[in-house]
All heavy atoms as an XYZ file, in Angstrom:
725
protein
N     332.994    -58.633     16.399
C     332.806    -57.221     16.245
C     331.426    -56.872     16.424
O     331.026    -55.762     16.969
C     333.151    -56.869     14.758
C     333.265    -55.331     14.539
S     334.588    -54.739     15.411
C     334.613    -53.112     14.744
N     330.378    -57.880     16.343
C     328.957    -57.566     16.607
C     328.713    -57.222     18.020
O     327.926    -56.341     18.366
N     329.405    -57.991     18.971
C     329.204    -57.645     20.438
C     329.779    -56.299     20.788
O     329.180    -55.609     21.645
C     329.849    -58.807     21.272
C     329.121    -59.973     21.265
C     329.390    -61.173     20.560
C     327.947    -60.315     22.048
N     328.410    -62.048     20.811
C     327.493    -61.557     21.707
C     327.119    -59.488     22.862
C     326.336    -62.134     22.253
C     325.990    -60.061     23.381
C     325.672    -61.315     23.131
N     330.937    -55.932     20.184
C     331.412    -54.618     20.522
C     330.400    -53.522     20.122
O     330.258    -52.509     20.832
C     332.863    -54.498     19.815
C     333.449    -53.076     20.028
C     333.803    -52.862     21.445
C     334.766    -52.933     19.095
N     329.860    -53.655     18.912
C     328.930    -52.633     18.400
C     327.677    -52.666     19.363
O     327.089    -51.595     19.687
C     328.477    -52.836     17.060
C     329.493    -52.210     16.103
C     330.280    -52.800     15.207
C     329.776    -50.686     16.011
N     331.092    -51.923     14.650
C     330.728    -50.599     15.064
C     329.270    -49.678     16.628
C     331.360    -49.357     14.665
C     329.736    -48.386     16.241
C     330.773    -48.231     15.238
N     327.190    -53.872     19.794
C     326.016    -53.974     20.772
C     326.285    -53.182     22.061
O     325.481    -52.508     22.564
C     325.723    -55.418     20.944
N     327.557    -53.418     22.520
C     327.953    -52.635     23.847
C     327.998    -51.202     23.601
O     327.449    -50.437     24.372
C     329.247    -53.215     24.353
C     329.115    -54.726     24.724
C     329.695    -52.481     25.557
C     330.410    -55.416     25.134
N     328.620    -50.770     22.489
C     328.630    -49.257     22.278
C     327.292    -48.639     22.074
O     327.056    -47.627     22.683
C     329.591    -48.991     21.037
C     331.017    -49.415     21.278
C     329.487    -47.589     20.526
C     331.878    -49.396     20.114
N     326.473    -49.341     21.317
C     325.115    -48.785     21.145
C     324.357    -48.841     22.321
O     323.664    -47.909     22.733
C     324.394    -49.593     19.994
C     322.902    -49.313     19.871
C     325.042    -49.301     18.567
N     324.441    -49.894     23.117
C     323.774    -49.948     24.404
C     324.206    -48.829     25.421
O     323.418    -48.217     26.066
N     325.534    -48.612     25.392
C     326.041    -47.505     26.176
C     325.520    -46.254     25.959
O     325.000    -45.411     26.749
C     327.563    -47.609     26.120
C     328.361    -46.544     26.851
C     328.409    -46.592     28.239
C     328.835    -45.404     26.226
C     329.008    -45.547     28.963
C     329.457    -44.346     26.896
C     329.547    -44.507     28.377
N     325.439    -45.915     24.580
C     325.001    -44.632     24.058
C     323.461    -44.536     24.372
O     323.008    -43.506     24.824
C     325.273    -44.459     22.608
C     324.603    -43.274     22.089
C     326.782    -44.255     22.379
N     322.719    -45.562     24.116
C     321.306    -45.505     24.305
C     320.964    -45.420     25.844
O     320.068    -44.574     26.220
C     320.497    -46.662     23.719
C     320.425    -46.708     22.230
C     319.804    -48.079     21.794
C     319.438    -45.580     21.780
N     321.721    -46.044     26.572
C     321.575    -45.960     28.077
C     321.803    -44.558     28.606
O     321.054    -44.038     29.427
N     322.915    -44.002     28.076
C     323.225    -42.623     28.566
C     322.111    -41.622     28.092
O     321.771    -40.772     28.913
C     324.580    -42.113     28.065
C     325.808    -42.781     28.724
C     327.052    -42.258     28.024
C     325.740    -42.518     30.199
N     321.684    -41.722     26.915
C     320.692    -40.849     26.299
C     319.415    -41.033     27.124
O     318.700    -40.011     27.525
C     320.377    -40.985     24.825
C     321.643    -40.537     24.022
C     319.257    -40.197     24.363
C     321.638    -40.874     22.566
N     319.039    -42.223     27.427
C     317.762    -42.465     28.173
C     317.925    -41.998     29.587
O     316.908    -41.353     29.990
C     317.574    -44.034     28.201
N     319.018    -42.013     30.259
C     319.179    -41.489     31.511
C     319.153    -39.973     31.515
O     318.608    -39.368     32.451
C     320.514    -41.853     32.232
C     320.534    -43.327     32.597
C     321.799    -43.670     33.359
C     321.954    -42.961     34.709
N     323.079    -43.541     35.562
N     319.670    -39.348     30.401
C     319.590    -37.940     30.270
C     318.164    -37.349     30.003
O     317.875    -36.268     30.379
C     320.511    -37.470     29.136
N     317.374    -38.207     29.301
C     316.004    -37.722     28.903
C     315.053    -37.839     30.078
O     314.050    -37.001     30.197
C     315.572    -38.583     27.653
C     314.070    -38.334     27.377
C     316.371    -38.240     26.393
N     315.224    -38.903     30.826
C     314.237    -39.133     31.950
C     314.505    -38.077     33.053
O     315.566    -37.829     33.486
C     314.510    -40.473     32.551
C     314.192    -41.649     31.462
C     313.541    -40.760     33.780
C     314.607    -42.970     31.977
N     313.433    -37.364     33.390
C     313.573    -36.353     34.429
C     313.981    -36.843     35.854
O     313.569    -37.961     36.120
C     312.288    -35.657     34.477
C     311.251    -36.594     33.866
C     312.044    -37.480     32.987
N     314.676    -36.163     36.620
C     315.025    -36.521     37.918
C     316.297    -37.263     37.959
O     316.962    -37.488     36.840
N     316.728    -37.858     39.138
C     317.922    -38.573     39.268
C     317.738    -40.026     39.145
O     316.813    -40.532     39.768
C     318.542    -38.213     40.619
C     319.793    -38.981     40.893
C     320.534    -38.506     42.119
C     321.650    -39.279     42.542
N     322.791    -39.310     41.653
N     318.466    -40.717     38.204
C     318.457    -42.086     38.197
C     319.571    -42.750     38.985
O     320.662    -42.184     38.916
C     318.553    -42.630     36.684
C     317.333    -42.271     35.904
C     317.321    -40.858     35.467
O     318.331    -40.310     35.094
N     316.127    -40.198     35.523
N     319.275    -43.817     39.655
C     320.273    -44.398     40.485
C     320.983    -45.662     39.873
O     321.642    -46.360     40.499
C     319.626    -44.842     41.812
C     319.083    -43.636     42.559
N     317.710    -43.210     42.308
C     319.661    -42.793     43.496
C     317.555    -42.122     43.069
N     318.621    -41.872     43.740
N     320.752    -45.929     38.541
C     321.342    -47.017     37.863
C     322.778    -46.814     37.759
O     323.206    -45.746     37.369
C     320.656    -47.195     36.484
C     319.267    -47.751     36.370
C     318.999    -47.904     34.841
C     319.237    -49.093     36.914
N     323.561    -47.920     38.009
C     324.949    -47.854     37.781
C     325.103    -47.835     36.149
O     324.262    -48.301     35.447
C     325.523    -49.043     38.347
C     324.411    -50.000     38.656
C     323.096    -49.115     38.634
N     326.229    -47.469     35.689
C     326.558    -47.271     34.314
C     326.405    -48.588     33.551
O     325.865    -48.738     32.428
C     327.909    -46.681     34.076
C     328.137    -46.314     32.674
C     327.167    -45.298     32.087
C     329.597    -45.546     32.579
N     326.874    -49.759     34.232
C     326.815    -50.996     33.550
C     325.425    -51.545     33.396
O     325.055    -52.066     32.326
C     327.587    -52.016     34.267
C     327.100    -52.465     35.631
C     327.293    -51.876     36.821
C     326.028    -53.460     35.918
N     326.559    -52.462     37.866
C     325.742    -53.397     37.296
C     325.349    -54.303     35.102
C     324.856    -54.272     37.861
C     324.500    -55.138     35.716
C     324.184    -55.181     37.018
N     324.528    -51.136     34.280
C     323.103    -51.465     34.129
C     322.335    -50.670     33.158
O     321.577    -51.281     32.411
C     322.367    -51.525     35.494
C     321.014    -52.110     35.613
C     321.087    -53.598     35.089
C     320.572    -52.092     37.078
N     322.736    -49.493     32.999
C     322.197    -48.644     31.975
C     322.606    -49.019     30.682
O     321.794    -49.018     29.649
C     322.480    -47.154     32.279
N     323.753    -49.542     30.566
C     324.263    -50.068     29.201
C     323.531    -51.351     28.805
O     323.189    -51.507     27.719
C     325.877    -50.406     29.315
O     326.571    -49.162     29.659
C     326.403    -50.948     28.060
N     323.303    -52.198     29.753
C     322.543    -53.389     29.557
C     321.081    -53.005     29.114
O     320.539    -53.693     28.154
C     322.563    -54.413     30.743
C     321.572    -55.535     30.609
C     323.974    -54.899     31.074
N     320.559    -52.100     29.802
C     319.192    -51.644     29.458
C     319.224    -51.028     28.112
O     318.285    -51.362     27.367
C     318.662    -50.679     30.448
S     318.266    -51.247     32.104
N     320.235    -50.319     27.672
C     320.354    -49.814     26.289
C     320.462    -50.947     25.301
O     319.800    -50.856     24.215
N     321.132    -52.045     25.596
C     321.289    -53.053     24.748
C     319.917    -53.847     24.481
O     319.525    -54.154     23.314
C     322.351    -54.068     25.156
C     323.766    -53.494     25.157
S     324.952    -54.506     25.963
C     324.968    -56.022     25.024
N     319.251    -54.024     25.552
C     317.913    -54.667     25.553
C     317.021    -53.661     24.769
O     316.115    -54.114     23.951
C     317.410    -54.930     26.910
C     315.993    -55.438     26.863
C     318.306    -55.967     27.564
N     317.106    -52.370     25.013
C     316.211    -51.376     24.246
C     316.445    -51.498     22.797
O     315.585    -51.328     21.965
N     317.786    -51.576     22.385
C     318.102    -51.719     20.953
C     317.394    -52.992     20.311
O     316.816    -52.902     19.282
C     319.667    -51.746     20.787
N     317.533    -54.009     21.043
C     316.930    -55.290     20.539
C     315.334    -55.186     20.439
O     314.776    -55.539     19.513
C     317.265    -56.555     21.343
C     316.539    -57.686     20.951
C     318.730    -56.742     21.243
N     314.805    -54.569     21.545
C     313.359    -54.453     21.497
C     312.819    -53.366     20.531
O     311.858    -53.600     19.809
C     312.935    -53.949     22.923
N     313.642    -52.334     20.240
C     313.381    -51.311     19.304
C     313.477    -51.899     17.911
O     312.497    -51.545     16.974
N     314.425    -52.823     17.675
C     314.561    -53.428     16.275
C     313.295    -54.311     16.108
O     312.735    -54.268     14.982
C     315.719    -54.255     16.181
C     317.024    -53.441     15.923
O     316.841    -52.337     15.467
N     318.175    -53.884     16.265
N     312.846    -55.048     17.040
C     311.691    -55.820     16.974
C     310.381    -54.971     16.684
O     309.610    -55.375     15.807
C     311.437    -56.669     18.157
N     310.209    -53.889     17.472
C     309.183    -53.059     17.243
C     309.155    -52.392     15.793
O     308.115    -52.429     15.159
C     309.076    -51.890     18.255
C     308.612    -52.221     19.695
C     308.934    -51.063     20.629
C     307.163    -52.652     19.621
N     310.338    -52.049     15.392
C     310.372    -51.482     14.059
C     310.028    -52.498     12.973
O     309.342    -52.174     11.951
C     311.757    -50.966     13.816
N     310.587    -53.699     13.212
C     310.177    -54.762     12.166
C     308.676    -55.062     12.292
O     308.042    -55.243     11.227
C     310.905    -56.049     12.589
C     310.859    -57.086     11.540
C     311.822    -58.324     11.841
N     313.106    -57.858     12.172
C     313.746    -58.115     13.470
N     313.046    -58.735     14.405
N     314.942    -57.694     13.703
N     308.118    -54.979     13.433
C     306.608    -55.101     13.529
C     305.806    -54.114     12.871
O     304.722    -54.325     12.383
N     306.365    -52.830     12.764
C     305.706    -51.731     12.101
C     306.174    -51.766     10.643
O     305.761    -50.697      9.884
C     306.045    -50.432     12.831
C     305.194    -50.243     13.974
C     305.717    -50.422     15.322
C     303.849    -49.686     13.840
C     304.938    -50.240     16.454
C     303.038    -49.490     15.134
C     303.646    -49.751     16.304
N     306.881    -52.619     10.193
C     307.242    -52.691      8.734
C     308.501    -51.817      8.397
O     308.705    -51.497      7.239
N     309.302    -51.484      9.313
C     310.444    -50.632      9.154
C     311.663    -51.545      9.381
O     312.141    -51.485     10.503
C     310.526    -49.356      9.945
C     311.662    -48.537      9.618
C     309.270    -48.651      9.911
N     311.995    -52.388      8.411
C     313.190    -53.204      8.638
C     314.467    -52.603      8.369
O     315.415    -52.469      9.041
C     313.036    -54.608      7.893
C     311.898    -55.431      8.400
C     311.857    -56.765      7.813
O     312.903    -57.204      7.542
O     310.803    -57.207      7.632
N     314.617    -52.171      7.078
C     315.857    -51.474      6.556
C     315.439    -50.551      5.430
O     314.601    -50.792      4.662
C     316.780    -52.536      6.078
N     316.165    -49.308      5.558
C     315.870    -48.384      4.462
C     317.376    -47.993      3.908
O     318.345    -48.369      4.486
C     315.303    -47.126      5.041
O     316.153    -46.572      6.072
C     313.961    -47.396      5.579
N     317.273    -47.429      2.796
C     318.633    -46.980      2.292
C     319.093    -45.780      3.043
O     318.261    -44.917      3.375
C     318.513    -46.577      0.787
O     317.529    -45.520      0.610
N     320.360    -45.674      3.390
C     320.811    -44.611      4.204
C     320.703    -44.938      5.663
O     320.726    -46.046      6.143
N     320.438    -43.820      6.485
C     320.386    -44.037      7.928
C     319.018    -44.358      8.221
O     317.987    -43.800      7.894
C     320.823    -42.711      8.606
C     322.284    -42.387      8.324
C     320.661    -42.794     10.149
C     322.778    -41.072      8.839
N     318.773    -45.397      9.131
C     317.456    -45.861      9.567
C     316.942    -45.047     10.709
O     316.990    -45.525     11.873
C     317.532    -47.286      9.959
C     317.727    -48.232      8.763
O     317.485    -47.869      7.591
O     318.241    -49.308      8.984
N     316.612    -43.736     10.487
C     316.193    -42.938     11.621
C     315.006    -43.520     12.384
O     314.903    -43.404     13.604
C     315.860    -41.515     11.066
C     317.113    -40.751     10.660
C     317.454    -40.435      9.386
C     318.172    -40.283     11.389
N     318.650    -39.843      9.306
C     319.178    -39.734     10.567
C     318.436    -40.384     12.764
C     320.337    -39.244     11.074
C     319.689    -39.770     13.318
C     320.519    -39.191     12.400
N     314.009    -43.980     11.602
C     312.794    -44.478     12.353
C     313.137    -45.738     13.217
O     312.633    -45.862     14.328
C     311.705    -44.948     11.355
O     312.184    -45.811     10.355
N     314.012    -46.592     12.818
C     314.425    -47.732     13.483
C     315.221    -47.213     14.796
O     314.940    -47.691     15.948
C     315.370    -48.692     12.767
C     315.716    -49.999     13.546
C     316.400    -50.908     12.499
N     317.603    -50.362     11.917
C     318.808    -50.397     12.352
N     319.066    -51.027     13.471
N     319.871    -49.804     11.656
N     316.039    -46.225     14.735
C     316.803    -45.673     15.831
C     315.843    -44.910     16.803
O     316.093    -45.035     18.023
C     317.858    -44.683     15.349
C     318.877    -45.333     14.478
N     319.536    -46.412     14.858
C     319.476    -44.879     13.341
C     320.403    -46.721     13.952
N     320.378    -45.847     13.015
N     314.794    -44.315     16.360
C     313.738    -43.760     17.230
C     313.109    -44.890     17.984
O     312.891    -44.724     19.198
C     312.839    -42.826     16.426
C     313.552    -41.668     15.918
C     311.627    -42.419     17.320
C     312.793    -40.810     14.997
N     312.779    -45.945     17.419
C     312.134    -47.084     18.154
C     313.125    -47.540     19.167
O     312.737    -47.903     20.306
C     311.788    -48.230     17.150
C     310.429    -48.052     16.460
C     310.322    -47.796     15.124
C     309.245    -48.065     17.195
C     309.191    -47.617     14.419
C     308.075    -47.869     16.546
C     307.984    -47.664     15.137
N     314.382    -47.708     18.827
C     315.312    -48.199     19.787
C     315.526    -47.268     20.934
O     315.570    -47.691     22.179
C     316.737    -48.307     19.175
C     316.903    -49.384     18.145
C     318.158    -49.398     17.419
O     318.853    -48.439     17.391
N     318.544    -50.553     16.863
N     315.533    -46.005     20.674
C     315.658    -44.976     21.830
C     314.425    -45.001     22.755
O     314.524    -44.904     23.978
C     315.879    -43.556     21.217
C     316.066    -42.542     22.179
C     317.323    -42.643     23.120
C     316.210    -41.204     21.490
N     313.213    -45.027     22.153
C     311.997    -45.076     22.915
C     312.010    -46.360     23.788
O     311.673    -46.287     24.987
C     310.719    -44.997     22.049
C     310.715    -43.557     21.498
C     309.521    -45.306     22.856
C     309.707    -43.409     20.421
N     312.429    -47.401     23.239
C     312.329    -48.707     24.053
C     313.410    -48.549     25.095
O     313.098    -48.986     26.250
C     312.648    -49.822     23.067
N     314.574    -48.047     24.843
C     315.641    -47.940     25.956
C     315.057    -46.951     27.005
O     315.344    -47.278     28.119
C     316.881    -47.340     25.241
N     314.433    -45.848     26.684
C     313.957    -44.997     27.700
C     312.927    -45.600     28.530
O     313.039    -45.560     29.814
C     313.299    -43.748     26.989
C     314.374    -42.881     26.352
C     312.490    -42.860     28.044
C     313.911    -41.714     25.546
N     312.057    -46.345     28.006
C     311.035    -47.092     28.793
C     311.688    -48.136     29.745
O     311.359    -48.259     30.850
C     309.946    -47.732     27.878
C     309.115    -48.684     28.663
C     309.188    -46.708     27.180
N     312.640    -48.922     29.121
C     313.288    -49.932     29.908
C     314.112    -49.352     31.085
O     314.115    -49.846     32.175
C     314.150    -50.864     28.963
C     313.193    -51.689     28.087
C     315.115    -51.735     29.771
C     313.860    -52.406     26.986
N     314.900    -48.229     30.783
C     315.674    -47.640     31.833
C     314.805    -47.135     32.924
O     315.087    -47.226     34.036
C     316.590    -46.494     31.203
C     317.146    -45.614     32.280
C     317.700    -47.118     30.373
N     313.695    -46.500     32.526
C     312.751    -45.934     33.534
C     312.284    -47.022     34.457
O     312.328    -46.919     35.693
C     311.542    -45.278     32.766
C     310.500    -44.745     33.715
C     310.746    -43.596     34.384
C     309.266    -45.350     33.895
C     309.843    -42.983     35.224
C     308.398    -44.885     34.896
C     308.613    -43.672     35.438
N     311.786    -48.181     33.969
C     311.212    -49.193     34.804
C     312.333    -49.950     35.624
O     312.072    -50.264     36.743
C     310.429    -50.205     33.959
C     309.016    -49.603     33.627
C     308.791    -49.375     32.371
C     308.083    -49.222     34.601
C     307.449    -48.843     31.968
C     306.826    -48.696     34.355
C     306.580    -48.536     32.905
N     313.440    -50.134     34.929
C     314.579    -50.841     35.661
C     315.138    -49.988     36.787
O     315.416    -50.434     37.899
C     315.698    -51.327     34.708
C     316.815    -51.865     35.366
C     315.127    -52.404     33.813
N     315.140    -48.640     36.505
C     315.458    -47.767     37.669
C     314.589    -47.751     38.870
O     314.988    -47.782     39.994
C     315.610    -46.281     37.074
C     316.198    -45.385     38.143
O     317.233    -45.563     38.667
O     315.452    -44.423     38.424
N     313.291    -47.811     38.476
C     312.229    -47.921     39.575
C     312.507    -49.220     40.359
O     312.461    -49.248     41.523
C     310.848    -47.806     39.073
C     310.467    -46.458     38.644
S     308.656    -46.271     38.268
C     308.107    -47.782     37.894
N     312.717    -50.342     39.619
C     312.929    -51.581     40.287
C     314.225    -51.567     41.186
O     314.239    -52.037     42.255
C     312.984    -52.665     39.325
C     313.134    -54.085     39.768
C     311.934    -54.551     40.702
C     313.311    -55.045     38.591
N     315.248    -51.039     40.560
C     316.562    -51.021     41.168
C     316.503    -50.157     42.548
O     317.082    -50.510     43.513
C     317.619    -50.415     40.265
C     319.007    -50.392     40.843
C     319.788    -51.487     40.809
C     319.529    -49.151     41.262
C     321.160    -51.377     41.326
C     320.792    -49.166     41.801
C     321.643    -50.256     41.851
O     322.842    -50.185     42.285
N     315.826    -49.012     42.408
C     315.728    -48.064     43.556
C     314.979    -48.851     44.721
O     315.366    -48.782     45.861
C     315.139    -46.793     43.114
O     315.834    -46.200     42.093
C     315.048    -45.876     44.287
N     313.895    -49.429     44.275
C     313.035    -50.137     45.257
C     313.772    -51.290     46.025
O     313.796    -51.393     47.231
C     311.749    -50.744     44.632
O     311.022    -49.567     44.063
C     310.913    -51.405     45.653
N     314.507    -52.060     45.223
C     315.371    -53.147     45.772
C     316.483    -52.619     46.714
O     316.711    -53.201     47.663
C     315.903    -54.012     44.684
C     314.853    -54.857     43.907
S     315.580    -55.732     42.582
C     316.742    -56.774     43.236
N     317.028    -51.560     46.281
C     318.103    -50.946     47.106
C     317.577    -50.381     48.402
O     318.186    -50.645     49.437
C     318.826    -49.781     46.295
C     319.971    -49.247     46.880
C     320.673    -48.209     46.005
C     321.885    -47.609     46.628
N     322.419    -46.583     45.797
N     316.436    -49.747     48.403
C     315.764    -49.287     49.692
C     315.387    -50.517     50.570
O     315.717    -50.391     51.756
C     314.583    -48.522     49.284
C     314.818    -47.076     49.006
C     313.530    -46.271     48.971
N     313.669    -45.232     47.952
C     312.780    -44.785     47.144
N     311.667    -45.431     47.032
N     313.029    -43.931     46.370
N     314.808    -51.524     49.966
C     314.450    -52.653     50.801
C     315.700    -53.400     51.440
O     315.652    -53.790     52.430
C     313.647    -53.687     49.901
C     312.273    -53.178     49.608
O     311.811    -52.235     50.274
N     311.692    -53.804     48.574
N     316.850    -53.441     50.683
C     317.967    -53.994     51.229
C     318.563    -53.220     52.278
O     318.935    -53.676     53.311
C     319.044    -54.133     50.023
C     320.182    -55.011     50.435
C     321.232    -55.213     49.265
N     320.651    -55.164     47.900
C     321.015    -54.402     46.908
N     322.106    -53.577     47.194
N     320.495    -54.408     45.814
N     318.541    -51.902     52.158
C     318.986    -51.046     53.316
C     318.155    -51.175     54.512
O     318.592    -51.083     55.576
C     319.162    -49.502     52.774
C     320.135    -49.197     51.712
C     320.043    -47.823     51.173
O     319.134    -47.136     51.494
O     321.007    -47.512     50.310
N     316.802    -51.239     54.308
C     315.894    -51.387     55.449
C     316.169    -52.715     56.238
O     316.131    -52.781     57.431
C     314.491    -51.330     55.066
C     313.936    -49.995     54.695
C     312.518    -50.014     54.345
N     312.076    -48.760     53.681
C     311.121    -48.609     53.005
N     310.432    -49.630     52.699
N     310.809    -47.432     52.474
N     316.394    -53.676     55.431
C     316.624    -55.086     56.110
C     317.939    -55.142     56.789
O     318.173    -55.780     57.739
C     316.556    -56.209     55.056
O     317.562    -56.099     54.129
N     318.934    -54.376     56.254
C     320.269    -54.342     57.002
C     320.143    -53.619     58.352
O     320.884    -53.857     59.259
C     321.252    -53.669     56.006
C     321.701    -54.655     54.977
C     322.660    -53.828     53.985
O     322.954    -52.686     54.201
O     323.078    -54.542     53.029
N     319.327    -52.601     58.380
C     319.102    -51.787     59.587
C     318.393    -52.605     60.649
O     318.664    -52.288     61.795
C     318.240    -50.489     59.304
C     319.098    -49.541     58.518
C     318.218    -48.286     58.308
N     318.858    -47.444     57.273
C     318.051    -46.570     56.564
N     316.865    -46.363     56.963
N     318.677    -45.957     55.646
N     317.528    -53.446     60.271
C     316.753    -54.267     61.237
C     317.500    -55.310     61.910
O     318.466    -55.665     61.791
C     315.452    -54.759     60.538
């Protein structure tokens, strides 16, 4: 059940990150989901580093760290993906 929740959370974080970043992102949905999953793990680590491990009720601060991490990761992975896609298309034309 843990993997299912990780995929669901990654999917939601990836979609929110794509929606927040201005402009068009070229990431496929599966890659945005993976970025969201990595963002969730990185956000948890950042929250733990700032002393926000668990609170009673909803952990809003931890979720904010996860979302920020997912946005940053989606942004940089999209840049890398777009660059690699352009380079591949150029090499196919030559």
